[in-house]
C-alpha positions as a Markdown table, in Angstrom:
| # | Residue | x | y | z |
|---|---|---|---|---|
| 1 | Unk | 0.0 | 0.0 | 0.0 |
| 2 | Unk | 1.3 | 3.5 | -0.9 |
| 3 | Unk | 0.4 | 6.7 | 0.9 |
| 4 | Unk | 1.3 | 10.2 | -0.4 |
| 5 | Unk | 1.7 | 13.0 | 2.1 |
| 6 | Unk | 1.4 | 16.7 | 1.1 |
| 7 | Unk | 0.5 | 19.9 | 2.8 |
| 8 | Unk | 0.5 | 23.7 | 2.7 |
| 9 | Unk | -0.9 | 24.3 | -0.8 |
| 10 | Unk | -2.2 | 27.8 | 0.0 |
| 11 | Unk | -4.5 | 27.9 | -2.9 |
| 12 | Unk | -5.5 | 31.5 | -3.6 |
| 13 | Unk | -2.2 | 33.0 | -2.5 |
| 14 | Unk | -1.0 | 36.1 | -4.2 |
| 15 | Unk | 2.5 | 37.5 | -4.2 |
| 16 | Unk | 2.8 | 41.3 | -4.5 |
| 17 | Unk | -0.7 | 41.1 | -6.0 |
| 18 | Unk | 0.3 | 38.5 | -8.6 |
| 19 | Unk | -1.9 | 35.5 | -8.8 |
| 20 | Unk | -0.3 | 32.0 | -8.2 |
| 21 | Unk | -3.2 | 30.2 | -9.9 |
| 22 | Unk | -1.0 | 29.0 | -12.8 |
| 23 | Unk | 1.5 | 27.5 | -10.4 |
| 24 | Unk | -1.1 | 25.8 | -8.3 |
| 25 | Unk | -2.7 | 24.4 | -11.5 |
| 26 | Unk | 0.6 | 23.0 | -12.7 |
| 27 | Unk | 1.4 | 21.5 | -9.2 |
| 28 | Unk | -2.0 | 19.8 | -9.0 |
| 29 | Unk | -1.6 | 18.3 | -12.4 |
| 30 | Unk | 1.9 | 17.0 | -11.4 |
| 31 | Unk | 0.3 | 15.6 | -8.3 |
| 32 | Unk | -2.3 | 13.8 | -10.3 |
| 33 | Unk | 0.4 | 12.3 | -12.5 |
| 34 | Unk | 2.3 | 11.2 | -9.4 |
| 35 | Unk | -0.8 | 9.5 | -8.0 |
| 36 | Unk | -1.0 | 7.5 | -11.2 |
| 37 | Unk | 2.7 | 6.7 | -11.7 |
| 38 | Unk | 3.4 | 5.9 | -8.1 |
| 39 | Unk | 0.2 | 3.8 | -7.8 |
| 40 | Unk | -0.9 | 5.8 | -4.7 |
| 41 | Unk | -3.7 | 4.3 | -2.7 |
| 42 | Unk | -4.2 | 7.2 | -0.2 |
| 43 | Unk | -3.5 | 10.9 | -0.3 |
| 44 | Unk | -3.1 | 12.8 | 3.0 |
| 45 | Unk | -3.3 | 16.6 | 2.8 |
| 46 | Unk | -2.2 | 18.0 | 6.2 |
| 47 | Unk | -3.7 | 21.5 | 6.2 |
| 48 | Unk | -3.5 | 25.0 | 4.7 |
| 49 | Unk | -5.3 | 23.9 | 1.6 |
| 50 | Unk | -6.4 | 27.5 | 1.1 |
| 51 | Unk | -4.4 | 30.6 | 1.8 |
| 52 | Unk | -7.1 | 32.4 | 3.7 |
| 53 | Unk | -10.4 | 32.1 | 5.5 |
| 54 | Unk | -12.4 | 33.5 | 2.6 |
| 55 | Unk | -11.2 | 31.7 | -0.6 |
| 56 | Unk | -12.5 | 33.0 | -3.9 |
| 57 | Unk | -14.7 | 31.0 | -6.2 |
| 58 | Unk | -11.8 | 30.4 | -8.5 |
| 59 | Unk | -9.7 | 28.9 | -5.6 |
| 60 | Unk | -12.5 | 26.6 | -4.6 |
| 61 | Unk | -13.1 | 25.5 | -8.2 |
| 62 | Unk | -9.4 | 24.8 | -8.5 |
| 63 | Unk | -9.4 | 22.5 | -5.4 |
| 64 | Unk | -12.6 | 20.6 | -6.3 |
| 65 | Unk | -11.5 | 20.3 | -10.0 |
| 66 | Unk | -8.2 | 18.8 | -8.8 |
| 67 | Unk | -10.0 | 16.3 | -6.5 |
| 68 | Unk | -12.1 | 15.2 | -9.5 |
| 69 | Unk | -8.9 | 14.8 | -11.6 |
| 70 | Unk | -7.3 | 12.7 | -8.8 |
| 71 | Unk | -10.3 | 10.4 | -8.7 |
| 72 | Unk | -10.4 | 10.1 | -12.5 |
| 73 | Unk | -6.7 | 9.1 | -12.4 |
| 74 | Unk | -7.4 | 6.5 | -9.6 |
| 75 | Unk | -11.1 | 5.9 | -8.9 |
| 76 | Unk | -10.1 | 3.9 | -5.7 |
| 77 | Unk | -8.0 | 6.7 | -4.3 |
| 78 | Unk | -8.8 | 7.7 | -0.7 |
| 79 | Unk | -8.2 | 11.3 | 0.2 |
| 80 | Unk | -8.0 | 12.6 | 3.8 |
| 81 | Unk | -7.8 | 16.4 | 4.0 |
| 82 | Unk | -7.5 | 18.3 | 7.3 |
| 83 | Unk | -7.7 | 22.0 | 7.9 |
| 84 | Unk | -4.8 | 24.2 | 8.8 |
| 85 | Unk | -4.6 | 27.6 | 10.6 |
| 86 | Unk | -5.1 | 29.4 | 7.3 |
| 87 | Unk | -8.2 | 27.4 | 6.3 |
| 88 | Unk | -11.9 | 28.2 | 6.7 |
| 89 | Unk | -12.5 | 25.1 | 8.7 |
| 90 | Unk | -16.3 | 24.9 | 8.4 |
| 91 | Unk | -16.4 | 26.0 | 4.8 |
| 92 | Unk | -13.9 | 23.2 | 4.0 |
| 93 | Unk | -16.2 | 20.7 | 5.7 |
| 94 | Unk | -19.4 | 22.0 | 4.0 |
| 95 | Unk | -19.4 | 19.5 | 1.1 |
| 96 | Unk | -18.4 | 16.7 | 3.4 |
| 97 | Unk | -21.4 | 14.5 | 2.7 |
| 98 | Unk | -20.9 | 14.6 | -1.0 |
| 99 | Unk | -17.1 | 14.1 | -0.8 |
| 100 | Unk | -17.4 | 11.2 | 1.7 |
| 101 | Unk | -19.4 | 9.3 | -0.8 |
| 102 | Unk | -16.4 | 9.6 | -3.2 |
| 103 | Unk | -13.9 | 8.4 | -0.6 |
| 104 | Unk | -12.8 | 11.9 | 0.3 |
| 105 | Unk | -12.7 | 12.7 | 4.1 |
| 106 | Unk | -12.6 | 16.4 | 5.0 |
| 107 | Unk | -11.8 | 17.2 | 8.7 |
| 108 | Unk | -12.0 | 20.9 | 9.4 |
| 109 | Unk | -12.6 | 20.9 | 13.2 |
| 110 | Unk | -12.0 | 18.6 | 16.1 |
| 111 | Unk | -15.5 | 17.1 | 16.9 |
| 112 | Unk | -16.0 | 16.3 | 20.5 |
| 113 | Unk | -18.9 | 15.2 | 22.7 |
| 114 | Unk | -19.5 | 14.4 | 26.3 |
| 115 | Unk | -17.5 | 11.2 | 25.9 |
| 116 | Unk | -14.5 | 12.9 | 24.2 |
| 117 | Unk | -13.3 | 13.0 | 20.6 |
| 118 | Unk | -15.7 | 11.5 | 17.9 |
| 119 | Unk | -13.4 | 8.7 | 16.9 |
| 120 | Unk | -15.9 | 7.4 | 14.3 |
| 121 | Unk | -15.1 | 10.6 | 12.4 |
| 122 | Unk | -11.4 | 11.1 | 13.1 |
| 123 | Unk | -10.1 | 7.5 | 12.8 |
| 124 | Unk | -10.2 | 6.6 | 9.1 |
| 125 | Unk | -9.3 | 3.1 | 7.7 |
| 126 | Unk | -7.0 | 3.1 | 4.7 |
| 127 | Unk | -7.4 | 0.4 | 2.2 |
| 128 | Unk | -5.1 | -1.0 | -0.5 |
| 129 | Unk | -5.9 | -1.3 | -4.2 |
| 130 | Unk | -7.9 | -4.5 | -3.6 |
| 131 | Unk | -10.0 | -3.0 | -0.8 |
| 132 | Unk | -8.2 | -4.5 | 2.2 |
| 133 | Unk | -7.7 | -2.4 | 5.3 |
| 134 | Unk | -3.9 | -2.0 | 5.7 |
| 135 | Unk | -3.7 | 1.0 | 8.2 |
| 136 | Unk | -5.7 | 3.6 | 10.0 |
| 137 | Unk | -5.1 | 7.4 | 10.1 |
| 138 | Unk | -6.0 | 9.6 | 13.0 |
| 139 | Unk | -7.0 | 12.8 | 11.2 |
| 140 | Unk | -6.4 | 15.8 | 13.4 |
| 141 | Unk | -6.9 | 19.4 | 12.1 |
| 142 | Unk | -5.3 | 22.5 | 13.4 |
| 143 | Unk | -6.0 | 22.7 | 17.1 |
| 144 | Unk | -7.3 | 25.8 | 18.9 |
| 145 | Unk | -7.2 | 26.4 | 22.6 |
| 146 | Unk | -10.8 | 25.2 | 23.0 |
| 147 | Unk | -9.9 | 21.9 | 21.5 |
| 148 | Unk | -7.4 | 21.1 | 24.3 |
| 149 | Unk | -9.2 | 19.5 | 27.3 |
| 150 | Unk | -7.9 | 20.6 | 30.7 |
| 151 | Unk | -5.9 | 23.5 | 29.3 |
| 152 | Unk | -5.0 | 25.8 | 32.2 |
| 153 | Unk | -3.2 | 28.8 | 30.8 |
| 154 | Unk | -0.9 | 30.6 | 33.3 |
| 155 | Unk | -0.5 | 27.5 | 35.5 |
| 156 | Unk | 2.8 | 27.4 | 37.3 |
| 157 | Unk | 5.0 | 24.7 | 38.9 |
| 158 | Unk | 4.1 | 22.1 | 36.2 |
| 159 | Unk | 6.6 | 19.7 | 34.6 |
| 160 | Unk | 6.0 | 21.2 | 31.1 |
| 161 | Unk | 4.1 | 24.2 | 29.6 |
| 162 | Unk | 0.3 | 24.0 | 29.8 |
| 163 | Unk | -0.3 | 23.8 | 26.1 |
| 164 | Unk | 2.3 | 21.1 | 25.6 |
| 165 | Unk | 0.7 | 19.1 | 28.5 |
| 166 | Unk | -2.8 | 19.5 | 27.1 |
| 167 | Unk | -1.7 | 18.6 | 23.5 |
| 168 | Unk | 0.1 | 15.5 | 24.8 |
| 169 | Unk | -2.9 | 14.4 | 26.8 |
| 170 | Unk | -5.2 | 14.8 | 23.9 |
| 171 | Unk | -3.0 | 12.9 | 21.5 |
| 172 | Unk | -2.4 | 10.1 | 24.0 |
| 173 | Unk | -6.1 | 9.6 | 24.7 |
| 174 | Unk | -6.9 | 9.6 | 20.9 |
| 175 | Unk | -4.1 | 7.2 | 20.2 |
| 176 | Unk | -5.1 | 4.8 | 23.0 |
| 177 | Unk | -8.7 | 4.6 | 21.6 |
| 178 | Unk | -7.4 | 4.3 | 18.1 |
| 179 | Unk | -5.0 | 1.5 | 19.0 |
| 180 | Unk | -7.9 | -0.5 | 20.6 |
| 181 | Unk | -10.0 | -0.1 | 17.4 |
| 182 | Unk | -7.2 | -0.7 | 14.8 |
| 183 | Unk | -7.1 | -4.5 | 15.3 |
| 184 | Unk | -3.3 | -4.5 | 15.1 |
| 185 | Unk | -3.0 | -2.5 | 11.9 |
| 186 | Unk | -0.5 | 0.4 | 11.8 |
| 187 | Unk | -1.6 | 3.8 | 13.0 |
| 188 | Unk | -0.7 | 7.1 | 11.3 |
| 189 | Unk | -1.7 | 10.6 | 12.3 |
| 190 | Unk | -2.1 | 14.0 | 10.7 |
| 191 | Unk | -1.6 | 17.4 | 12.4 |
| 192 | Unk | -1.0 | 21.0 | 11.6 |
| 193 | Unk | 1.3 | 22.7 | 14.1 |
| 194 | Unk | 4.9 | 23.7 | 14.9 |
| 195 | Unk | 7.2 | 21.0 | 16.4 |
| 196 | Unk | 10.2 | 22.1 | 18.4 |
| 197 | Unk | 13.3 | 21.4 | 16.4 |
| 198 | Unk | 11.6 | 22.1 | 13.1 |
| 199 | Unk | 13.2 | 24.8 | 10.8 |
| 200 | Unk | 10.9 | 27.7 | 10.2 |
| 201 | Unk | 10.8 | 29.9 | 7.1 |
| 202 | Unk | 11.3 | 33.5 | 8.0 |
| 203 | Unk | 8.2 | 35.6 | 7.0 |
| 204 | Unk | 6.4 | 32.6 | 5.5 |
| 205 | Unk | 4.5 | 30.9 | 8.2 |
| 206 | Unk | 2.2 | 32.5 | 10.7 |
| 207 | Unk | 3.3 | 31.7 | 14.2 |
| 208 | Unk | 0.6 | 29.8 | 16.0 |
| 209 | Unk | 0.4 | 31.1 | 19.5 |
| 210 | Unk | -1.7 | 29.5 | 22.3 |
| 211 | Unk | -1.0 | 30.9 | 25.7 |
| 212 | Unk | 2.3 | 32.3 | 24.5 |
| 213 | Unk | 3.5 | 28.9 | 23.2 |
| 214 | Unk | 4.1 | 28.3 | 19.5 |
| 215 | Unk | 5.9 | 24.9 | 19.4 |
| 216 | Unk | 5.4 | 21.6 | 21.0 |
| 217 | Unk | 8.0 | 18.7 | 21.2 |
| 218 | Unk | 7.5 | 15.9 | 18.7 |
| 219 | Unk | 7.2 | 13.4 | 21.5 |
| 220 | Unk | 3.6 | 14.6 | 22.1 |
| 221 | Unk | 2.9 | 12.0 | 19.4 |
| 222 | Unk | 2.9 | 8.6 | 21.2 |
| 223 | Unk | 5.2 | 5.8 | 19.9 |
| 224 | Unk | 2.2 | 3.8 | 18.8 |
| 225 | Unk | 1.9 | 6.2 | 15.9 |
| 226 | Unk | 4.1 | 4.8 | 13.1 |
| 227 | Unk | 4.1 | 8.0 | 11.1 |
| 228 | Unk | 2.9 | 11.5 | 11.7 |
| 229 | Unk | 2.1 | 13.6 | 8.6 |
| 230 | Unk | 2.4 | 17.3 | 9.5 |
| 231 | Unk | 1.7 | 20.6 | 7.8 |
| 232 | Unk | 2.5 | 24.2 | 8.7 |
| 233 | Unk | 6.3 | 24.4 | 8.2 |
| 234 | Unk | 7.1 | 24.9 | 4.5 |
| 235 | Unk | 10.6 | 23.3 | 4.5 |
| 236 | Unk | 10.5 | 19.5 | 3.8 |
| 237 | Unk | 12.0 | 18.0 | 6.9 |
| 238 | Unk | 11.9 | 15.0 | 9.3 |
| 239 | Unk | 11.9 | 14.8 | 13.1 |
| 240 | Unk | 12.2 | 11.9 | 15.5 |
| 241 | Unk | 14.2 | 9.8 | 13.0 |
| 242 | Unk | 11.7 | 10.3 | 10.2 |
| 243 | Unk | 8.6 | 9.3 | 12.2 |
| 244 | Unk | 7.4 | 12.9 | 12.3 |
| 245 | Unk | 7.6 | 14.7 | 9.0 |
| 246 | Unk | 6.7 | 17.9 | 7.3 |
| 247 | Unk | 6.2 | 17.4 | 3.5 |
| 248 | Unk | 6.6 | 21.1 | 2.9 |
| 249 | Unk | 4.9 | 23.5 | 0.5 |
| 250 | Unk | 4.7 | 22.5 | -3.2 |
| 251 | Unk | 6.7 | 25.6 | -4.4 |
| 252 | Unk | 8.2 | 28.7 | -2.9 |
| 253 | Unk | 5.5 | 30.9 | -1.2 |
| 254 | Unk | 8.1 | 33.5 | -0.1 |
| 255 | Unk | 11.7 | 34.5 | -0.6 |
| 256 | Unk | 12.7 | 32.4 | 2.4 |
| 257 | Unk | 11.8 | 29.3 | 0.5 |
| 258 | Unk | 13.7 | 29.8 | -2.8 |
| 259 | Unk | 16.4 | 27.3 | -1.9 |
| 260 | Unk | 14.1 | 24.5 | -0.8 |
| 261 | Unk | 13.7 | 21.3 | -2.7 |
| 262 | Unk | 9.9 | 21.3 | -2.8 |
| 263 | Unk | 8.0 | 18.1 | -3.2 |
| 264 | Unk | 5.8 | 15.5 | -1.6 |
| 265 | Unk | 6.5 | 12.5 | 0.7 |
| 266 | Unk | 5.7 | 8.9 | -0.2 |
| 267 | Unk | 5.3 | 6.0 | 2.2 |
| 268 | Unk | 5.3 | 2.4 | 0.9 |
| 269 | Unk | 3.9 | 0.3 | 3.7 |
| 270 | Unk | 5.3 | -2.9 | 2.1 |
| 271 | Unk | 8.7 | -1.4 | 2.8 |
| 272 | Unk | 8.0 | 0.1 | 6.2 |
| 273 | Unk | 7.5 | 3.7 | 7.2 |
| 274 | Unk | 10.7 | 5.3 | 5.9 |
| 275 | Unk | 9.5 | 8.5 | 4.1 |
| 276 | Unk | 10.7 | 9.1 | 0.6 |
| 277 | Unk | 10.9 | 12.7 | -0.6 |
| 278 | Unk | 9.8 | 13.1 | -4.2 |
| 279 | Unk | 10.8 | 16.5 | -5.7 |
| 280 | Unk | 8.1 | 18.3 | -7.7 |
| 281 | Unk | 9.2 | 20.5 | -10.7 |
| 282 | Unk | 8.9 | 24.2 | -9.9 |
| 283 | Unk | 6.2 | 25.7 | -12.0 |
| 284 | Unk | 7.7 | 29.2 | -12.1 |
| 285 | Unk | 11.3 | 30.3 | -11.4 |
| 286 | Unk | 11.8 | 32.6 | -8.4 |
| 287 | Unk | 15.0 | 34.6 | -7.8 |
| 288 | Unk | 16.5 | 36.9 | -5.1 |
| 289 | Unk | 18.9 | 39.5 | -6.5 |
| 290 | Unk | 21.5 | 39.5 | -5.2 |
| 291 | Unk | 21.4 | 36.1 | -3.5 |
| 292 | Unk | 22.5 | 37.7 | -0.3 |
| 293 | Unk | 22.8 | 41.2 | 1.0 |
| 294 | Unk | 22.1 | 44.2 | -1.3 |
| 295 | Unk | 23.6 | 45.6 | -4.5 |
| 296 | Unk | 23.5 | 48.7 | -6.6 |
| 297 | Unk | 20.8 | 48.8 | -9.3 |
| 298 | Unk | 23.4 | 48.6 | -12.1 |
| 299 | Unk | 24.5 | 45.2 | -10.8 |
| 300 | Unk | 20.9 | 44.0 | -10.5 |
| 301 | Unk | 20.3 | 45.1 | -14.1 |
| 302 | Unk | 23.3 | 43.1 | -15.3 |
| 303 | Unk | 22.1 | 40.0 | -13.4 |
| 304 | Unk | 18.7 | 40.3 | -15.0 |
| 305 | Unk | 20.2 | 40.7 | -18.5 |
| 306 | Unk | 22.3 | 37.5 | -17.9 |
| 307 | Unk | 19.2 | 35.4 | -17.3 |
| 308 | Unk | 18.4 | 35.2 | -21.1 |
| 309 | Unk | 14.7 | 35.9 | -20.4 |
| 310 | Unk | 12.3 | 35.0 | -23.1 |
| 311 | Unk | 9.8 | 37.8 | -24.1 |
| 312 | Unk | 7.4 | 35.0 | -25.3 |
| 313 | Unk | 6.9 | 33.7 | -21.8 |
| 314 | Unk | 3.2 | 34.1 | -20.8 |
| 315 | Unk | 2.7 | 36.6 | -18.1 |
| 316 | Unk | 1.4 | 34.0 | -15.5 |
| 317 | Unk | 4.6 | 31.9 | -16.1 |
| 318 | Unk | 7.2 | 34.7 | -16.0 |
| 319 | Unk | 9.8 | 34.4 | -13.2 |
| 320 | Unk | 9.3 | 36.2 | -9.9 |
| 321 | Unk | 12.2 | 38.4 | -8.6 |
| 322 | Unk | 12.9 | 39.8 | -5.2 |
| 323 | Unk | 15.2 | 42.8 | -5.4 |
| 324 | Unk | 17.4 | 44.2 | -2.6 |
| 325 | Unk | 19.0 | 47.4 | -3.7 |
| 326 | Unk | 21.6 | 49.6 | -2.1 |
| 327 | Unk | 20.5 | 53.2 | -1.6 |
| 328 | Unk | 23.4 | 55.0 | -3.2 |
| 329 | Unk | 21.2 | 57.9 | -4.2 |
| 330 | Unk | 17.7 | 59.1 | -3.3 |
| 331 | Unk | 15.3 | 56.3 | -2.5 |
| 332 | Unk | 12.5 | 57.6 | -4.7 |
| 333 | Unk | 14.7 | 57.8 | -7.7 |
| 334 | Unk | 16.0 | 54.2 | -7.2 |
| 335 | Unk | 12.5 | 52.8 | -6.7 |
| 336 | Unk | 11.3 | 54.5 | -9.9 |
| 337 | Unk | 14.3 | 53.3 | -11.9 |
| 338 | Unk | 13.9 | 49.7 | -10.6 |
| 339 | Unk | 10.2 | 49.6 | -11.3 |
| 340 | Unk | 10.8 | 50.9 | -14.9 |
| 341 | Unk | 13.5 | 48.2 | -15.4 |
| 342 | Unk | 11.2 | 45.4 | -14.2 |
| 343 | Unk | 8.3 | 46.7 | -16.3 |
| 344 | Unk | 10.5 | 46.4 | -19.5 |
| 345 | Unk | 11.4 | 42.8 | -18.8 |
| 346 | Unk | 9.4 | 39.5 | -18.8 |
| 347 | Unk | 9.6 | 39.1 | -15.0 |
| 348 | Unk | 7.3 | 39.9 | -12.1 |
| 349 | Unk | 8.4 | 41.9 | -9.1 |
| 350 | Unk | 7.7 | 39.9 | -5.9 |
| 351 | Unk | 9.3 | 42.3 | -3.5 |
| 352 | Unk | 11.6 | 45.4 | -3.5 |
| 353 | Unk | 13.7 | 46.6 | -0.6 |
| 354 | Unk | 16.1 | 49.5 | -0.7 |
| 355 | Unk | 18.7 | 49.5 | 2.0 |
| 356 | Unk | 21.1 | 52.3 | 3.0 |
| 357 | Unk | 24.8 | 51.2 | 2.9 |
| 358 | Unk | 25.3 | 51.7 | 6.7 |
| 359 | Unk | 22.2 | 49.5 | 7.4 |
| 360 | Unk | 23.5 | 46.8 | 5.0 |
| 361 | Unk | 26.9 | 46.9 | 6.8 |
| 362 | Unk | 25.2 | 46.7 | 10.2 |
| 363 | Unk | 23.5 | 43.5 | 9.3 |
| 364 | Unk | 26.9 | 41.7 | 9.4 |
| 365 | Unk | 27.5 | 42.9 | 12.9 |
| 366 | Unk | 26.2 | 41.1 | 16.0 |
| 367 | Unk | 22.9 | 42.6 | 17.2 |
| 368 | Unk | 23.1 | 44.9 | 20.2 |
| 369 | Unk | 22.0 | 43.6 | 23.6 |
| 370 | Unk | 18.8 | 45.0 | 25.1 |
| 371 | Unk | 20.8 | 47.0 | 27.5 |
| 372 | Unk | 22.5 | 48.9 | 24.6 |
| 373 | Unk | 19.4 | 50.0 | 22.8 |
| 374 | Unk | 15.7 | 50.9 | 23.2 |
| 375 | Unk | 12.5 | 49.7 | 21.6 |
| 376 | Unk | 12.2 | 52.9 | 19.5 |
| 377 | Unk | 15.8 | 52.5 | 18.2 |
| 378 | Unk | 15.0 | 49.0 | 17.1 |
| 379 | Unk | 11.8 | 50.2 | 15.4 |
| 380 | Unk | 13.7 | 52.9 | 13.5 |
| 381 | Unk | 16.4 | 50.4 | 12.4 |
| 382 | Unk | 13.7 | 47.9 | 11.3 |
| 383 | Unk | 11.8 | 50.5 | 9.4 |
| 384 | Unk | 15.0 | 51.7 | 7.6 |
| 385 | Unk | 15.8 | 48.1 | 6.7 |
| 386 | Unk | 12.3 | 47.4 | 5.3 |
| 387 | Unk | 11.7 | 50.7 | 3.5 |
| 388 | Unk | 15.1 | 52.2 | 2.8 |
| 389 | Unk | 14.3 | 55.5 | 4.6 |
| 390 | Unk | 13.8 | 56.7 | 8.2 |
| 391 | Unk | 10.2 | 56.6 | 9.6 |
| 392 | Unk | 8.3 | 59.9 | 9.5 |
| 393 | Unk | 6.7 | 61.6 | 12.4 |
| 394 | Unk | 3.4 | 59.8 | 11.9 |
| 395 | Unk | 5.1 | 56.4 | 12.0 |
| 396 | Unk | 6.9 | 57.4 | 15.2 |
| 397 | Unk | 3.7 | 58.7 | 16.8 |
| 398 | Unk | 1.9 | 55.4 | 15.9 |
| 399 | Unk | 4.8 | 53.4 | 17.4 |
| 400 | Unk | 4.8 | 55.4 | 20.6 |
| 401 | Unk | 1.0 | 55.0 | 20.9 |
| 402 | Unk | 1.4 | 51.3 | 20.6 |
| 403 | Unk | 4.2 | 51.2 | 23.2 |
| 404 | Unk | 2.0 | 53.1 | 25.6 |
| 405 | Unk | -0.5 | 50.2 | 25.5 |
| 406 | Unk | 2.1 | 47.6 | 26.5 |
């Protein structure tokens, strides 16, 4: 039996107001081809299917059209899809009755009653291509504070933080019930959270905070779980010797992800639970110029010229570029020249930062200690780094108003 794990599609995402629909369409077609070529029996989608809580009609059509394509490629395919922190959980569940009849299980919320979690809904048997049960998956969506029984925020003197303890207790209880029901078949689980030790992508993933905590240790997942398919972190990576894994996003969703080898994860139960990363071709190129630091506009222009860009590339397939420019003359002049340069080329601007030389040089120095600076100085430095100029009086006034509320 073969199981494919993927997550963090973020359908509907835009980048500097550019649609990513073409990239999502190409990825979903590649995924359909993989389902066919790798003889996949079950597809696990571990959250952040959509990029926001109000997906457009186009985004929803893209998702349901892809599901139809997957089932045409393999009519016996089972799909288990859980909600992430970006997803509209109840909207994702809305067509559940129709999808369930097609072998598609959509779990947007943790359903609990007086006797605890509804295991009839959350424990899903997985069958091989001849219809035999070979495993069960414990489908757990993104958890909110209300989902964690016994959570006591602010409690002191405990062995571990309150959120970690509550998440551990919830997963232990569900796993014990699942083990009793699984009749000796392997147990897998799905989740959408940050595990301590996982490498985050700067500026890409929203930090999930419950009671001031944003990460839990991977050992909250009991050893009885043979594999834990996670979403939320966009870098493909394994924890706990591969038992706990993030499949990663399908293509770069931000500049921090440019260097990642994006793809999906395949499990072949006939060979155990060792995850195999399958790279997925990048639908559209993405570049950061320069690769590190900042450079004068002339150097950026030369680098763009060396790319041998094709003017015949359709607009929705043109490369994305992030530019980081040195402010060697007035910022407004540099910005206008950079935008004119980009407009004349078959590329799309994903982001533009203009950094003064003294700020660029300071990034190589160790950061000051809190005793050597003030919050306002840090704000000014961050504003300069982000915008290439000092904050105005209105910005400083807004910052001071915010500080007065702390």
